[in-house]
N, C-alpha and C positions, 0 to 999 in steps of 0.2 A: 795473272790473278790478282797481284797487288793493285793494279790500276782499277779493277772492278770493285775492290773493297774501298779504295780511296774515293772513287766516284760515288759509291753508295753513301759513304759518310758525308760527302759534300751535299748530296741531295737531301739527306735527312737533316743536316744542319740548316740548309736553306729553308726547309719547310718549317722548322721550329723558330726560325728567325722572322717569319712573316709577321705582319702587324697584328697585334692582339686587338680584340673588339674593345670599344670604348668602355672604360671602367674596370677592365680586367686586371689592370695593374695596381688597383687600390684594394686595400684590405676592407672587408665588410665592417660596418659600424657595430660595435657590441650592443646588445640589448641592455636596456636599463629597467630597473624594477618600476612597474607602473601600478596604479591602483588595482588593476585586474590581478596582478601577481599578489598583492597584499591580502586579497580575499583568501588566497590559499594559506596564508600564514595563520589563519584562524584554526587550522587543523594541527598546528605544531604542538607537540607534547606527547605525553604517555596517557592513554585512555584505558579504562576498564570497559569491556564490551559485554552487553547482554544481547544474544542473538536469538530471535524467535522465528521458528520455521513452521510453515503450514504445509504439511505433506498430504493431509486429508482434512475433511471437515471436522470441526471440533477444536479443542484447545491446541495451541502450538507446542512444539518441542522447544525447550529452552536450554541453551548452553551459555557458557561464559568464557571470556578470553581477554586478550589485551591487544591494543594497537599502539604502535609508536610511530609518530610522524616527525620528520625533520625537514627543515628548509634546506634546499640544495641549490647549486648553481648560483651562489651569491644572491639568493632571494627570488630567482626566476621560477622555481618549482618546489613541489613538496613530494617527498618519497615516504611511503608508509609501509610498515611491516605489520602483519596481522597474524594472530594465532588464537585458536580456540581448542579446548578439549571438551568434548561433549558426548551425548548419547548418540547423535547421528553419526559423526565421524570426526576425528581430529582434523583440523584444517590449518594450513599455513599459507599465507599469501603475501604478495608484494605488488605495490602499485606506484605509479608516478604520474603526476598531473602538472601541467603548465598552461599558461595562456599562449595561444597561437595568434600572434598579431596579424598574420596574413589572412587567416580565416575569420578572425574576430570572434573566436570561441575558445573555450577550454578544451584541452586535449588530454586524454588519459590512456594509459596502458595498465593492464592488470593481468596477473597470473597467480594461480594458487594450486595447492596440492590436489584439488578436485577438478581442475580445468584440463580436460582431455584434449582440448583444441589449442593448447598453447596460450598465446597472448590474446586477450580481448582488447578491443579498441573502443573508446567512447569520445563523444563530443558533448560539451556541456555549456550551460549558461548560468549566470548569477543574477538573481533578482534582489537588489538592495532594499527594496521596499518591504519584502516579506522575509529577507535573510535566508533565501532558499537557493540551494545549488542543485540544478537538475541536469542529469547526464543520461544520454541514450547510448547504451553499450551493445555491441554485437560480437558474436563469436560462434563457436561450434560446440555442440554437446558431445557426449561420449560416443554417440552413434555417427557423428560427423554432420549431423543436421544443423543448419544455421538457426541461431536464436537471436532475439532482441529483448533486452530488458531496459527498464527505466529506473534510475536511482534518483530519489527525491530526498535531499538532506536539508532539514530545517536546522539552521545554525543561529537561531535568535538568541540563545544563551551562550555566554562565553565558555562555560565549562560543561555544557551538555548539548549534544547533537543527536538528532533522531533521523535515521535513514530508513526509507521504505524501498524495498526492491520489488518492482512490479514486472511481471511477465507481460510482454506485448503480444497479444494473440493475432492470428492472421487477419481477423476482421477489424483490427485496430483497438479492440477493447483491452483492458488491463486487468490482471489478476494478481493480487498481493501474494508473494511467495515468502518473503522474509522481512523482518524488521530488526534494525540494529539500534540499540541505545548506547551512546558513548558518554561516559562521565570522565572528565579530566581528573587524573591523579594529582593530588596536591603535594 
């Protein structure tokens, strides 16, 4: 029995000692902050938020809250915490956004106290000419049905951002569901 155990150990050792693929013995090069990451730094700070929600034709429901965003991973990403207290329902949320150098797009994850489908995932772009950050987000609603929304954030003013949340309908058309006005606290 001892010979079987020793033989098994020798075979396992020989398999692990086989030549590794080229480059496997080197550590990956750490990411460095690029101009794409610096765009995310525009979100840093504490913001008051006015959220407008259109559930039916007519004037929107308005509630207020706060968002705090901090730069994380030595400048490679931004993490934001969000909270509102309002007539619709209190909401708390958390999101993380970074630049994905392999895909050459921004990548975000979001979850909140109203997200029945867990995390939502988004891919985004930055237009430096219009100072607009655009993301397309997908997830599942409370019934488990897939949805897609587009978030368009105008960031032309340092201390004021405006985000429109648009539902993307099956025919490709868009319907405005919400609008967020962010004002940086001084």
